[in-house]
C-alpha positions as CSV (number, residue, x, y, z in Angstrom):
1,M,53.7,-74.8,67.9
2,I,56.2,-73.1,65.7
3,Y,55.4,-69.7,64.2
4,G,56.9,-68.1,61.1
5,H,58.3,-64.6,60.9
6,H,54.8,-63.0,61.0
7,G,53.4,-65.0,64.0
8,M,51.5,-67.5,61.9
9,A,51.7,-71.3,62.3
10,D,54.1,-73.0,59.9
11,P,52.0,-75.3,57.5
12,R,54.9,-77.8,57.5
13,N,54.5,-78.3,61.3
14,W,50.8,-79.1,60.8
15,E,51.7,-81.8,58.3
16,I,54.1,-83.4,60.8
17,V,51.5,-83.5,63.5
18,K,48.9,-85.1,61.2
19,M,51.5,-87.7,60.1
20,F,52.2,-88.7,63.8
21,K,48.4,-88.9,64.5
22,R,47.9,-91.3,61.5
23,M,50.9,-93.4,62.6
24,F,49.5,-93.7,66.2
25,L,46.0,-94.7,65.0
26,I,47.4,-97.3,62.6
27,S,49.6,-98.8,65.4
28,F,46.6,-98.8,67.8
29,M,44.4,-100.6,65.3
30,V,47.1,-103.2,64.6
31,I,47.4,-104.0,68.3
32,V,43.6,-104.2,68.8
33,I,43.1,-106.5,65.7
34,G,46.0,-108.7,66.7
35,G,44.6,-109.1,70.2
36,L,41.2,-110.0,68.9
37,M,42.7,-112.6,66.5
38,A,44.7,-114.2,69.4
39,L,41.6,-114.8,71.6
40,P,40.2,-117.8,69.7
41,A,43.6,-119.4,69.6
42,A,44.1,-119.0,73.3
43,A,40.6,-120.4,74.0
44,Q,41.4,-123.3,71.7
45,N,44.7,-123.9,73.6
46,D,42.8,-123.9,76.9
47,D,40.3,-126.4,75.6
48,D,43.1,-128.7,74.4
49,S,44.8,-128.3,77.8
50,N,41.6,-129.3,79.6
51,R,41.1,-132.3,77.4
52,N,44.7,-133.5,77.7
53,N,45.1,-132.9,81.5
54,G,42.2,-134.5,83.5
55,T,41.8,-136.9,86.4
56,I,40.4,-140.4,87.1
57,T,39.0,-141.2,90.6
58,V,38.6,-144.9,91.6
59,T,37.9,-146.8,94.8
60,G,40.3,-149.7,95.8
61,Q,39.5,-152.5,98.2
62,G,42.1,-154.4,100.3
63,S,42.0,-157.0,103.0
64,A,44.4,-159.1,105.1
65,V,43.7,-162.3,107.1
66,G,45.1,-163.1,110.5
67,L,44.7,-165.5,113.4
68,P,42.9,-164.2,116.5
69,D,45.0,-164.1,119.6
70,T,42.4,-162.9,122.1
71,A,38.9,-164.3,123.0
72,Y,36.1,-162.8,125.0
73,V,33.6,-165.0,126.9
74,E,30.4,-163.9,128.5
75,M,29.3,-166.3,131.3
76,G,27.3,-166.3,134.5
77,A,25.3,-168.1,137.1
78,E,21.6,-168.0,137.6
79,S,20.1,-168.9,141.0
80,R,16.5,-169.5,142.0
81,N,15.0,-169.5,145.4
82,S,11.9,-168.5,147.2
83,S,14.0,-166.3,149.5
84,I,15.7,-163.4,147.7
85,R,18.5,-163.4,150.2
86,A,19.2,-167.1,149.6
87,A,19.1,-166.6,145.8
88,F,21.5,-163.7,146.1
89,A,23.9,-165.5,148.4
90,E,23.9,-168.6,146.2
91,S,24.6,-166.5,143.1
92,N,27.5,-164.7,144.8
93,E,29.0,-167.9,146.0
94,T,28.9,-169.4,142.5
95,V,30.5,-166.4,140.9
96,Q,33.2,-166.3,143.5
97,A,33.9,-170.0,142.7
98,I,34.0,-169.3,139.0
99,I,36.5,-166.4,139.5
100,A,38.7,-168.5,141.7
101,A,38.8,-171.3,139.1
102,L,39.6,-168.9,136.3
103,E,42.5,-167.4,138.3
104,E,43.8,-170.8,139.1
105,L,43.9,-171.5,135.3
106,G,46.0,-168.4,134.8
107,I,43.4,-165.7,134.0
108,A,44.4,-162.3,135.5
109,R,41.9,-160.7,137.9
110,E,41.8,-157.5,135.8
111,D,40.6,-159.6,132.8
112,I,37.5,-160.7,134.7
113,R,34.8,-158.0,134.9
114,T,31.2,-158.0,136.1
115,T,28.9,-157.1,133.2
116,G,25.4,-157.7,134.7
117,L,23.6,-158.3,138.0
118,N,19.9,-158.8,137.7
119,I,17.3,-159.7,140.4
120,Y,13.7,-160.2,139.6
121,R,10.6,-162.1,140.8
122,D,9.1,-165.0,139.0
123,Y,5.5,-165.2,140.0
124,Y,4.8,-168.5,138.3
125,G,7.6,-170.6,139.8
126,S,8.7,-173.7,138.0
127,S,5.2,-174.7,136.7
128,P,3.6,-171.6,135.0
129,M,0.6,-173.6,133.6
130,S,-0.5,-174.8,137.0
131,M,0.3,-171.9,139.3
132,S,-1.7,-168.8,140.1
133,M,-0.2,-165.3,140.4
134,D,-2.2,-164.9,143.6
135,D,-0.5,-167.9,145.3
136,D,2.4,-166.3,147.2
137,N,3.8,-169.8,147.9
138,N,4.8,-170.1,144.3
139,D,6.9,-166.9,144.1
140,M,10.5,-167.4,143.1
141,Y,13.4,-165.0,143.1
142,I,15.9,-165.2,140.3
143,V,19.4,-163.7,140.4
144,N,21.6,-163.5,137.4
145,N,25.3,-162.6,137.9
146,N,27.3,-162.3,134.7
147,V,31.0,-161.7,134.0
148,R,33.1,-161.0,130.9
149,V,36.4,-162.9,130.7
150,V,39.3,-161.8,128.4
151,V,41.3,-164.8,127.4
152,R,44.7,-163.7,126.0
153,D,45.8,-167.3,125.1
154,T,43.4,-168.8,122.6
155,D,44.6,-172.3,123.5
156,L,42.9,-171.8,126.9
157,I,39.4,-171.0,125.6
158,A,38.0,-174.5,126.0
159,D,39.6,-174.8,129.4
160,V,38.2,-171.5,130.5
161,I,34.6,-172.6,129.7
162,N,35.1,-176.1,131.2
163,V,36.4,-174.9,134.5
164,A,33.7,-172.2,134.8
165,V,31.0,-174.8,134.2
166,D,32.6,-177.1,136.7
167,A,32.6,-174.2,139.2
168,G,28.9,-173.7,138.7
169,A,28.4,-171.4,135.7
170,N,25.1,-172.3,133.9
171,Q,25.0,-169.4,131.5
172,I,27.3,-168.9,128.4
173,Y,26.1,-165.7,126.7
174,G,28.6,-165.3,124.0
175,L,32.0,-166.0,122.6
176,S,33.9,-163.6,120.3
177,F,37.5,-163.2,119.1
178,G,39.9,-160.4,118.4
179,I,43.5,-159.5,117.5
180,S,45.3,-157.4,120.0
181,D,47.7,-155.6,117.5
182,T,46.2,-154.9,114.1
183,A,48.9,-152.5,112.7
184,E,50.6,-155.1,110.5
185,L,47.3,-156.4,109.1
186,E,46.1,-152.9,108.4
187,S,49.3,-152.1,106.5
188,E,48.9,-155.2,104.4
189,A,45.3,-154.4,103.6
190,R,46.2,-150.8,102.8
191,A,48.8,-151.8,100.3
192,D,46.4,-154.2,98.8
193,A,43.8,-151.5,98.4
194,I,46.2,-149.1,96.7
195,A,47.2,-151.8,94.3
196,D,43.6,-152.5,93.5
197,A,42.9,-148.8,92.9
198,R,45.8,-148.6,90.4
199,V,44.5,-151.6,88.5
200,R,41.1,-150.1,88.3
201,A,42.4,-146.7,87.2
202,N,44.6,-148.3,84.5
203,E,41.7,-150.2,83.1
204,L,39.6,-147.1,82.9
205,A,42.4,-145.2,81.3
206,D,42.8,-147.9,78.6
207,L,39.1,-147.9,77.9
208,T,39.0,-144.2,77.4
209,G,42.3,-143.7,75.5
210,L,44.0,-141.9,78.3
211,T,47.5,-142.2,79.9
212,L,47.5,-142.6,83.7
213,G,49.7,-140.2,85.6
214,S,50.7,-139.6,89.2
215,V,48.5,-139.8,92.3
216,V,47.1,-136.4,93.3
217,R,44.7,-137.4,96.2
218,V,44.1,-140.4,98.5
219,V,41.3,-140.8,101.0
220,E,41.1,-143.9,103.3
221,F,37.8,-145.5,104.5
222,G,37.1,-148.3,107.0
223,G,40.5,-148.9,108.4
224,G,40.6,-151.7,111.1
225,H,37.1,-153.1,110.6
226,F,37.2,-156.8,111.3
227,H,35.1,-159.5,109.8
228,P,35.3,-162.8,111.7
229,M,35.5,-166.0,109.7
230,L,34.8,-168.6,112.3
231,Q,35.5,-172.3,111.6
232,G,33.5,-174.5,113.8
233,G,32.9,-172.5,116.9
234,N,30.8,-175.3,118.6
235,M,30.5,-175.5,122.3
236,M,29.2,-178.4,124.3
237,A,28.2,-178.3,128.0
238,D,30.0,-180.7,130.3
239,G,27.0,-182.9,130.6
240,M,26.7,-183.3,126.9
241,G,30.1,-184.8,126.2
242,S,33.7,-183.9,126.7
243,G,33.2,-180.2,127.4
244,A,33.6,-177.1,125.2
245,I,35.0,-177.5,121.7
246,V,36.1,-174.1,120.2
247,E,37.8,-173.3,117.0
248,P,38.9,-169.6,116.7
249,G,39.1,-169.6,112.9
250,T,40.5,-166.5,111.2
251,M,39.7,-162.8,111.1
252,T,39.8,-160.4,108.2
253,V,40.6,-156.7,108.3
254,G,39.3,-154.6,105.3
255,I,40.3,-151.2,104.1
256,S,38.9,-149.0,101.2
257,V,40.7,-146.1,99.6
258,E,39.6,-143.5,97.1
259,V,42.5,-142.5,94.8
260,T,42.6,-139.7,92.2
261,F,45.1,-140.0,89.3
262,N,46.3,-137.4,86.8
263,T,45.6,-138.3,83.2
264,S,46.8,-137.1,79.8
265,G,46.0,-138.0,76.2
């Protein structure tokens, strides 16, 4: 503070201080009011941005069809005898003959695997309506010996079944097919699924007046799941005609993808 000659404050200095205070208050009010006026505009811009920049999420389906190159055959021999040792020996002999016949046909030993060995007692024998459970003379022992054969040349499927039956196999439990290398089919199905997702997303964007943008997220589901489409697949026992008749048909691998796209509009 500035004092005059007699130690008193100069009135002119007080006026200067008051002027600066008024200018400061006016500037502060201008800043505050300007900020409050800008808030609705900023909120409006955020709303416009949210409306103009969204996403669309769709699921695409893709598939590819291929020819099986591998077959799996479940087969076996069932033996019945009143002596458990005799039934077991007969079953073993038959299975050994089956394996030898398959190896002679060109099936590798490592592609033949035992899948079941069952021994049980049949109290009724061959005539359940006329036999009594208390009659030990009617007891029969049954032995089932089953093997699973991997056939890596589908042209040999019928021959595999026929030579096994000729060697004594009297049980065919199942026949299924597979493809050893699915990578190429999976890639084809994946590309098909992505293309399907883009078509669906474009349709949704057109219906809602939006413009489809870039992909921001992809999730894959169900890769490598096969759906057999068998053609024929009939098998005939040797005693019923000319032996096994097998058609491998085709197999389909399906893939699903979930794709999220950016949108604008």
